[in-house]
N, C-alpha and C positions, 0 to 999 in steps of 0.2 A: 499396450497402453502406456503412455508417458506421463509422469506427474511433473507439474510445474509448480513450484512453491514461490508465492510472491509475498514480500513484505511491504506493507503499506502503513502510511499515517493517514487517518481519514480525512484530514484537512488538505493534503497535498493534491492540487488539481492534476499534475502530471502522473501521479500514481492512480488517480481515479480514471483518467484516460487509458492507462495501460491495463487497469484491471477490467475495463469494459472490452478492451481489445482481446484479453485472455478468454473471457466468457464467449466471445465470438469464435475464438480458436477452437474451443471445446466442440463447437457445432460442426466444424469442418475438418478437423483432424483428430486422430486418436489421443487426445490430451485431457487429463484431469487436473483441475486447478485447485491448489489448497492456499488459504490466505493465513498470513501471519502479521503480527503487529510490530512496528518499529516506531521511533518517535523523533521527529525533527527537533523537538525541544531538548531531548537528550543529546542528540547529535550535535547541536549548536551550543550546548551549555559551556559557558566560559570562553568561547571563541571570541577573538578580537576581530575587528574590521568589518562587522556586519553592518549593513545599511540600517538606518534608524527605522525605516518602515517595516523592515523585516524583523528587527527586535520586537516592535509592537505587535506584529502579526503573531510571533512565537508565544506571547505571554499566555493566552488561554489553551495553548496546545496540549498540555498535560490531561486536560479533562477527557477528550474523546478517546485518547489511547488507554487511559486508565479504565474507562468504562468497557472498552473492547476487551481488554485483558481480563477483567473481572468476569465478563460473561464467558470468555474461554475457560477460565478456571473453574467456573461453576457447572458449565454445560458441555464442554469439550470443544475441540478446534472446529468442528464442522458447523458451529453457529456463526462463525465469523463471516462466512460467505454472505448470508442473508443480512446480518447486522451491518456489515460494511456497506451493503447497497442501501440500506435504510438511512444510515448515517450520511453516506455520500450524496444520495439524492436531495436530502435536505440541505447539506452544506453547499453543494456545488450548483444545484439547479434552482432550489427554492431560496437560497441565500439566507437560511435561518440562522439566527445569532447562535453562537456557541454558548451552551448553558444548559440548566436542568430540563427546561421544556423540550429542547432538542433531544436530549438523551432519552427521556420518558417516552416521547412520541416514537422514536426508532425502536426502542425496547418493546413497546406495545405492539408495534406492527409486526414484529417477528415472534411474538408470544413469549418474551422473556421477562423475568421478575422486574418490576418497576424499581425496587430498591437498589438494583445495580447502578442506577443513576448516581447514588450517593458516593460511588467509588471515584468519581471525578475529583473529589476534594479529599481523598484518603491516600495514604502512602502504603496501604495494606498490600497492594499488588505490584508495588514498584520493583521488587526484586524479580518477579516473574516477568515484568515488562522489560527489564534490563537484560534478562537472560534471553528473551525473544529477540530483542533489538540486536544483541551481539551476535546471536546465531545467524542472523540475516546478513549483517554487515561485514563480519569478520573476513569471509572469503573474498569480498570485493574491495575493502578498503574504507576506512572511517571518513575519509575526505569525500566520499560519495554519499548517496542517501537512498531516496525511494523515487521511482520504483526499482526495487532489487528483486531479481528472480533467480532461482536455482533450478536447474534442470539435470537430471541424470539420464545419460544416453550410453548404452552398451556398458553399464556399470561405471562410467566416469561422470563425476559431477561437474557441471559448468555453472558458474555463478557470475552475474553481470548486472550492472546498473543500466536501466533503460528497458525498452525503448522509450524515448521522449517523443510522443507523437500527438498531433492534433489535426483533425478529429481522429477519433479511434476508428480504424478501418473495420469494415463490416463484411460478412460472407466470406467468399473466396479471397478477397483482398487481405482479410485478416490472416488467412491460411498461408498466403504468399509471404506476408511479412514474417510469420512464424518460421517459415522454411528458411528464410534468409537469416533471421537471427540465430537460429540453430547452427547454420553454416559458419557464421563468423565466430560465434561463441566456442564452437568446437575446433577452431583453428589454433593450433599451438603457437603462441607468441603474439596473437592478435589482441590489441589493447584498445583501440579507439577509432571511431569513425564519427565525425561531427561536422555540423554546419550551423550557421546563425539561425536562431529562432525568429520566424516572421510572422507567427500567429499566436493569438492568446490560447492558453491551454484548454479552455472550455469553450467550444464552438456552440452558439445557439442557433 
């Protein structure tokens, strides 16, 4: 059994697609997925040259990641899988506004304490958030972001950004992409394979 550790920001649509892909991979390959929190707001703090629309998009970004980390701190890492799904479904498919109602609804769906929603406006868990963020991104480089995935194969850790894919492959197609990703990630000296994006991240 192989463990894949994925770092996500709940608001990132490309991370959302990658997470849905990984859950499909679990169905067709001997893989277990663990989820961890990173923050696009932390990643871009103080950066110059950001487009104005992206600066505006980042402004409410600390709320969801703080709630997720607070839940992890209270209940353990395993709660992030279902909480991420509850948050992500509302954010990416239902277009729910970022705020207390979103957090409370997602927490209620997975049976977690409602008062964790208050963490969105608190710095109490920011140290733990930063630690999780750094653990995910340090091996791949701070100029990247999410989705970030770490996989250990034959005792060697492979960490990479991506895949950036839309829509998320299903069934055996998800497994074939996984096989290919492992092949390139495990190739010494391999750094990049890329082409222009021609689709929106969330396909309806």
